[in-house]
C-alpha positions as CSV (number, residue, x, y, z in Angstrom):
1,M,183.8,235.1,233.3
2,E,181.9,235.8,230.1
3,F,183.0,237.7,227.0
4,G,179.8,237.4,225.0
5,A,179.7,241.2,224.4
6,L,182.7,241.1,222.1
7,E,182.2,241.9,218.5
8,P,182.7,238.9,216.2
9,V,185.6,238.9,213.7
10,S,184.6,241.3,211.0
11,W,184.8,240.8,207.2
12,E,187.2,243.8,207.1
13,E,189.5,242.0,209.6
14,W,189.4,238.8,207.6
15,E,190.3,240.6,204.4
16,W,193.2,242.4,206.0
17,I,194.6,239.2,207.5
18,K,194.1,237.4,204.2
19,G,196.2,240.1,202.5
20,E,198.9,239.8,205.1
21,V,199.0,236.0,204.7
22,E,199.3,236.3,200.9
23,R,202.1,238.9,201.2
24,I,204.2,237.0,203.7
25,H,203.9,233.7,201.9
26,T,205.0,235.5,198.7
27,V,208.0,237.3,200.4
28,N,209.2,234.2,202.3
29,R,208.6,231.7,199.5
30,Q,211.7,229.6,198.6
31,R,211.8,227.8,195.3
32,G,214.7,226.1,193.4
33,F,216.7,223.0,192.8
34,A,219.0,221.4,195.4
35,E,222.0,219.7,193.8
36,W,222.8,217.8,197.0
37,C,219.7,215.7,196.6
38,G,218.7,216.3,193.0
39,L,215.2,217.6,194.0
40,D,213.2,220.7,193.4
41,F,211.9,222.6,196.5
42,D,208.9,224.9,196.9
43,F,208.2,226.1,200.5
44,T,207.7,229.1,202.7
45,C,210.6,229.7,205.1
46,P,209.8,231.1,208.6
47,S,211.8,234.3,207.9
48,T,214.2,235.3,205.2
49,G,216.4,237.2,207.7
50,T,216.8,234.6,210.4
51,Y,215.3,231.2,209.3
52,P,215.7,230.7,205.5
53,F,215.4,226.9,205.7
54,Q,212.4,224.5,206.0
55,W,211.4,223.7,209.5
56,F,209.0,220.8,210.2
57,W,206.3,222.3,212.4
58,D,206.6,225.7,210.8
59,S,205.7,224.1,207.5
60,C,202.7,222.4,209.0
61,F,201.4,225.8,210.3
62,H,202.2,227.3,206.9
63,A,200.2,224.6,205.0
64,I,197.2,225.2,207.2
65,A,197.3,228.9,206.7
66,L,197.9,228.5,203.0
67,S,194.9,226.2,202.7
68,H,192.8,229.3,203.1
69,I,194.4,231.3,200.2
70,D,196.4,229.0,197.8
71,I,195.9,225.3,197.8
72,T,198.7,224.7,195.3
73,K,201.2,226.3,197.6
74,A,199.8,224.5,200.5
75,E,200.3,221.1,198.8
76,A,203.8,222.1,197.7
77,E,204.7,223.0,201.3
78,L,203.9,219.5,202.5
79,F,205.4,217.6,199.5
80,S,208.6,219.6,199.9
81,L,208.7,218.6,203.6
82,L,208.3,215.0,202.7
83,K,210.8,214.8,199.8
84,N,213.7,214.0,202.0
85,Q,211.9,211.7,204.4
86,H,214.4,209.1,205.6
87,P,213.9,205.4,204.7
88,D,212.9,204.6,208.3
89,G,210.1,207.1,208.2
90,F,211.8,209.9,210.2
91,I,211.4,213.5,208.9
92,S,214.1,215.9,209.9
93,H,213.1,219.0,211.8
94,V,215.1,221.1,209.4
95,T,215.9,220.6,205.8
96,F,218.8,222.8,204.7
97,W,217.7,223.0,201.0
98,Q,220.0,225.9,200.2
99,R,222.6,225.5,202.9
100,N,225.5,226.5,200.7
101,F,224.3,230.2,200.6
102,Y,224.1,230.4,204.4
103,E,227.1,228.6,205.9
104,E,227.9,231.4,208.3
105,M,224.3,231.4,209.6
106,V,224.3,227.6,210.0
107,S,227.5,227.8,212.1
108,T,225.5,229.6,214.8
109,Y,222.8,226.9,215.1
110,D,222.9,224.4,217.9
111,I,221.5,221.5,216.0
112,A,222.2,217.8,215.7
113,F,222.8,216.7,212.1
114,R,222.0,213.3,210.5
115,T,223.6,214.6,207.2
116,P,225.0,218.1,206.4
117,Y,221.6,219.0,204.9
118,L,219.2,217.2,207.3
119,S,218.9,217.5,211.1
120,D,218.8,214.5,213.4
121,E,215.9,215.9,215.5
122,M,212.1,215.9,215.3
123,Q,209.5,218.5,216.2
124,P,205.9,218.3,217.4
125,P,204.1,216.0,215.0
126,L,201.2,218.1,213.6
127,L,201.6,216.7,210.1
128,A,198.2,215.0,210.1
129,E,196.4,218.2,211.0
130,A,198.1,220.0,208.1
131,V,197.2,217.2,205.7
132,K,193.6,217.3,206.8
133,A,193.4,221.1,206.3
134,V,194.9,220.9,202.8
135,A,192.7,217.9,201.8
136,L,189.5,219.7,203.2
137,R,190.0,222.8,201.0
138,G,191.7,221.1,198.1
139,R,191.7,217.8,196.2
140,G,190.1,215.7,199.0
141,T,190.6,212.0,198.8
142,D,192.9,212.2,195.8
143,F,195.4,214.2,197.8
144,L,195.0,211.9,200.8
145,R,195.7,208.7,198.7
146,E,198.8,210.4,197.4
147,I,200.3,211.7,200.7
148,L,199.1,209.3,203.4
149,P,201.6,206.5,202.8
150,S,204.4,208.9,203.7
151,V,202.5,210.3,206.7
152,E,201.8,206.8,208.0
153,L,205.6,206.0,207.8
154,F,206.3,209.0,209.9
155,Y,203.8,208.2,212.7
156,D,204.9,204.6,212.6
157,W,208.5,205.8,213.2
158,I,207.4,207.8,216.2
159,D,205.6,204.7,217.7
160,R,208.5,202.4,216.9
161,T,211.4,204.5,218.2
162,R,210.0,207.1,220.6
163,N,207.6,205.0,222.7
164,P,210.3,203.2,224.8
165,Y,208.1,202.4,227.8
166,G,205.1,201.1,226.0
167,D,202.7,203.6,227.4
168,G,201.9,205.2,224.1
169,L,203.4,208.6,224.9
170,F,206.3,209.6,222.7
171,R,209.6,210.9,224.2
172,V,211.9,213.7,223.1
173,I,215.6,213.3,223.8
174,Q,216.6,216.9,223.7
175,P,214.8,220.2,224.5
176,D,214.7,221.6,221.0
177,E,212.7,218.6,219.8
178,T,209.7,220.1,221.5
179,G,210.2,223.3,219.6
180,L,210.2,225.1,223.0
181,D,213.9,225.4,223.0
182,H,214.6,227.6,226.0
183,S,211.5,227.0,228.1
184,P,212.2,227.2,231.8
185,K,210.8,223.7,232.0
186,W,214.3,222.5,231.1
187,D,216.4,224.7,233.4
188,E,216.9,222.2,236.2
189,I,217.6,219.2,233.9
190,M,220.0,221.2,231.8
191,G,221.7,223.0,234.7
192,I,220.9,226.5,233.5
193,E,222.7,229.0,235.7
194,N,221.4,232.3,234.4
195,K,219.5,234.0,231.5
196,E,222.6,234.3,229.3
197,K,222.5,232.2,226.1
198,E,225.9,230.8,226.9
199,S,224.4,229.0,229.9
200,W,221.8,227.5,227.6
201,I,224.4,226.4,225.0
202,K,226.4,224.8,227.8
203,G,223.3,223.0,229.0
204,W,222.4,221.8,225.5
205,H,225.8,220.3,225.1
206,S,225.5,218.6,228.5
207,I,222.5,216.8,227.1
208,C,223.6,216.2,223.5
209,D,227.4,215.6,223.6
210,P,227.0,212.2,225.3
211,Y,224.8,211.2,222.3
212,E,227.7,211.6,220.0
213,L,229.6,208.9,222.0
214,V,226.9,206.4,221.1
215,S,226.7,207.7,217.4
216,R,223.2,209.1,218.1
217,D,221.7,205.6,218.2
218,I,218.2,206.2,219.5
219,E,218.0,203.2,221.8
220,K,221.3,204.1,223.4
221,M,220.4,207.8,223.7
222,I,217.2,206.8,225.6
223,A,219.2,204.4,227.7
224,I,221.4,207.3,228.9
225,N,218.2,208.4,230.7
226,R,219.2,212.0,231.1
227,F,216.6,213.8,228.9
228,V,213.8,211.4,227.9
229,V,210.8,213.7,228.2
230,A,207.1,213.2,227.5
231,D,206.3,216.8,226.8
232,V,202.6,217.6,227.5
233,M,202.3,220.1,224.6
234,S,204.0,217.7,222.1
235,N,202.0,214.7,223.2
236,T,198.7,216.6,223.2
237,I,199.5,217.5,219.6
238,Y,200.5,213.8,218.9
239,I,197.2,212.5,220.3
240,E,195.2,215.0,218.4
241,N,197.0,214.0,215.2
242,L,196.7,210.3,215.7
243,S,192.9,210.9,216.0
244,Q,192.9,213.0,212.9
245,L,195.0,210.5,211.0
246,S,192.5,207.8,212.0
247,G,189.8,209.9,210.4
248,L,191.8,210.5,207.3
249,F,192.3,206.8,206.7
250,L,188.6,206.2,207.2
251,E,187.9,208.8,204.5
252,I,189.7,206.7,202.0
253,G,188.0,203.5,203.2
254,D,191.0,202.0,205.0
255,Q,189.4,200.8,208.2
256,E,192.4,198.7,209.4
257,R,194.8,201.7,209.4
258,S,192.1,203.9,210.9
259,L,191.7,201.6,213.9
260,K,195.5,201.3,214.3
261,F,195.9,205.0,214.8
262,L,192.8,205.4,216.9
263,S,194.1,202.7,219.2
264,R,197.4,204.5,219.6
265,A,195.6,207.8,220.3
266,Q,193.5,206.1,223.0
267,M,196.5,204.6,224.7
268,A,198.4,207.8,224.7
269,R,195.4,209.8,225.9
270,K,195.0,207.4,228.9
271,S,198.7,207.6,229.8
272,L,198.7,211.4,229.7
273,D,196.0,211.4,232.4
274,E,197.7,208.7,234.5
275,L,201.3,210.0,234.3
276,C,201.1,213.8,233.7
277,W,198.0,215.0,235.5
278,D,198.8,216.6,238.9
279,E,195.8,216.5,241.2
280,Q,197.3,218.9,243.7
281,D,198.1,221.7,241.2
282,G,195.3,221.0,238.7
283,L,197.7,221.0,235.8
284,Y,199.4,218.6,233.4
285,Y,203.2,218.4,233.8
286,D,205.9,216.9,231.6
287,I,207.6,213.8,232.8
288,N,211.2,212.8,232.5
289,G,213.1,209.5,232.3
290,G,212.1,205.9,232.9
291,E,211.0,207.0,236.4
292,N,208.4,209.4,235.0
293,I,209.6,212.3,237.2
294,K,207.2,215.2,236.9
295,I,208.7,218.5,235.8
296,R,206.6,220.9,237.9
297,V,207.0,224.1,236.0
298,N,203.8,226.0,235.1
299,T,203.9,226.9,231.4
300,F,201.3,227.0,228.7
301,S,202.0,223.4,227.9
302,S,200.1,222.5,231.1
303,L,197.0,224.0,229.6
304,M,197.2,222.2,226.2
305,P,194.9,219.3,227.1
306,L,192.0,221.7,226.8
307,L,192.1,220.5,223.2
308,F,190.6,217.1,224.3
309,E,186.8,216.9,223.9
310,D,186.8,214.1,226.4
311,L,188.5,216.1,229.1
312,S,186.6,215.6,232.4
313,H,184.6,218.6,233.6
314,D,186.7,218.7,236.8
315,K,190.0,218.8,234.9
316,S,188.6,221.4,232.4
317,A,187.4,223.7,235.2
318,R,190.7,223.5,237.1
319,I,192.8,224.2,234.0
320,L,190.5,227.1,233.1
321,S,191.0,228.6,236.6
322,H,194.7,228.8,235.8
323,L,194.1,230.2,232.3
324,L,191.8,232.9,233.6
325,N,193.9,233.9,236.6
326,P,195.3,237.4,235.9
327,E,198.4,236.4,237.9
328,E,199.1,233.4,235.7
329,Y,197.8,233.5,232.1
330,W,195.0,236.0,231.6
331,A,197.2,238.9,230.5
332,T,196.1,241.9,228.4
333,F,197.3,239.9,225.4
334,P,196.9,236.3,226.3
335,V,198.3,233.6,226.4
336,P,201.8,234.0,227.7
337,S,204.1,231.0,227.3
338,V,205.0,230.9,231.0
339,A,202.8,231.7,234.0
340,M,203.4,235.3,234.9
341,N,203.9,234.5,238.5
342,H,206.8,232.1,237.8
343,P,210.2,233.4,238.7
344,A,211.6,232.8,235.2
345,F,208.8,234.7,233.4
346,S,210.1,237.4,231.1
347,P,207.5,239.3,228.9
348,D,210.2,240.3,226.4
349,T,213.1,238.6,224.7
350,V,215.7,237.9,227.4
351,V,219.4,238.2,226.9
352,G,220.7,236.1,224.1
353,N,217.3,235.8,222.3
354,L,216.1,233.0,224.5
355,V,212.6,232.1,223.5
356,W,209.4,230.6,225.1
357,R,210.2,232.2,228.5
358,G,207.1,234.4,228.7
359,P,206.0,236.1,225.4
360,T,202.7,235.2,223.7
361,W,202.9,233.1,220.5
362,L,200.1,232.9,217.9
363,S,200.7,229.2,217.3
364,S,199.9,228.3,221.0
365,N,197.0,230.8,220.9
366,W,195.6,228.8,217.9
367,Y,195.7,225.6,219.8
368,L,194.3,226.9,223.1
369,A,191.5,228.8,221.4
370,R,190.4,225.6,219.6
371,G,190.5,223.8,222.9
372,L,188.3,226.5,224.5
373,I,185.8,226.0,221.8
374,R,185.8,222.3,222.5
375,Q,185.3,223.0,226.2
376,G,182.2,225.1,225.5
377,R,183.9,228.5,225.9
378,P,183.8,230.1,222.4
379,D,183.6,233.5,224.2
380,L,187.2,233.0,225.5
381,A,188.4,231.7,222.2
382,L,187.0,234.9,220.5
383,N,188.7,237.0,223.1
384,I,192.1,235.4,222.3
385,A,191.4,235.8,218.6
386,K,190.6,239.5,218.9
387,R,193.6,240.1,221.1
388,S,195.8,238.3,218.6
389,I,194.5,240.5,215.8
390,E,195.2,243.6,217.9
391,M,198.8,242.4,218.4
392,V,199.3,242.0,214.7
393,R,197.8,245.4,214.0
394,K,200.2,247.0,216.5
395,S,203.4,245.3,215.5
396,G,202.9,243.3,212.3
397,V,203.3,239.6,211.9
398,R,206.0,238.8,214.3
399,E,207.6,235.8,215.9
400,Y,206.1,236.5,219.4
401,Y,204.6,239.3,221.4
402,N,204.8,241.0,224.8
403,P,201.7,239.8,226.7
404,F,201.2,243.2,228.5
405,K,201.7,245.6,225.7
406,G,201.2,243.5,222.5
407,R,204.6,244.7,221.3
408,G,206.1,242.3,218.7
409,H,209.6,240.7,219.0
410,G,211.8,238.3,217.2
411,A,211.7,237.8,213.4
412,F,209.7,240.1,211.2
413,D,207.1,238.7,208.8
414,F,207.2,235.4,210.7
415,S,205.4,232.9,208.5
416,W,203.9,230.6,211.1
417,S,202.1,233.5,212.8
418,T,199.9,233.5,209.7
419,I,198.1,230.6,211.4
420,L,196.1,233.5,212.8
421,I,193.9,233.2,209.7
422,D,192.8,229.7,210.8
423,L,192.2,230.9,214.3
424,M,189.9,233.6,212.9
425,W,188.2,231.0,210.8
426,E,187.5,228.9,213.9
427,V,185.8,231.7,215.8
428,M,183.8,233.3,212.9
């Protein structure tokens, strides 16, 4: 299947998206002083109406997008994210900088807290990618020398606390740590009974309430062995970022640290193939628990290893056959977050605003398009980029989109969707 006849991204499209990125990062910018920690903050929230706080992987997407338009804001985004890094290196997935103004909203969140202002959860670790983008378009090695000590602490924390079986893959201990909160991948483990949000909340508590009995001690939570998942998407991002971090340390002349992170990337990469690849289905699947039980649910996560340049020709071809299958992923507006022939697939928001159960997200399109370029399919990457632009033209910069009609759903002016500017840069 070839798409070489597509028109490339035009200068007019670039200027239009650039204007949208500038507007949204102005509207959603949060600046001030937090008395609870005695620190200034300066970041873009995902959405002023629904997500006014600072989320980890959102901020990484924001920094990459901002690197194209305002390097000062891009740096501020990352430094604000790191200001409340815990002494052990952990970075909370949410920092509630201005919580006192939104207590009613916070009461509706199902989140584990380490403190009233910092969550006790992680998110997919794409920090190194964000740092690389900001350094590349900004102050280069001066910025790297300033920020890399904190970045190293974070990735060391992952290796130290979330690699319990020594295979190099990191484990999440609850579904929202993947950022794919309501994905049907978790339905069986969580005992989801229906599409009502109450069922998901009940399932979330079934996983997380026992953790309170062990004071959320990480070793004891893992020992419970209920939800100890090596998520393919998150680990693909992890491996990519370990490799990027290795390169960043090499840029500042630190060969020892460069080799440390390269070695970790190589071990995790090998384990992903050995433990997560399913030869029968031709997909990568998440694994759960010390027994490494495969979670055989076909979601976009199974396609994510397209990002690896060293992916074998056979694995690449088999994953591409799923991506290009119009019954699975090749929708009018690709790429849906769940295979369209899966029983749980829902193209729109389901009851209770459950997410990642079918709609297309620009963040996953960004990753998959980059993977397609690395697999020698820039034609497919351009197709995804052009369809993504069309969705934004139809509905604005939204949280996610219907893969059949391109109709936007979820939050309006959703900041992480501005990652589209980098996707366009990749295919230009």
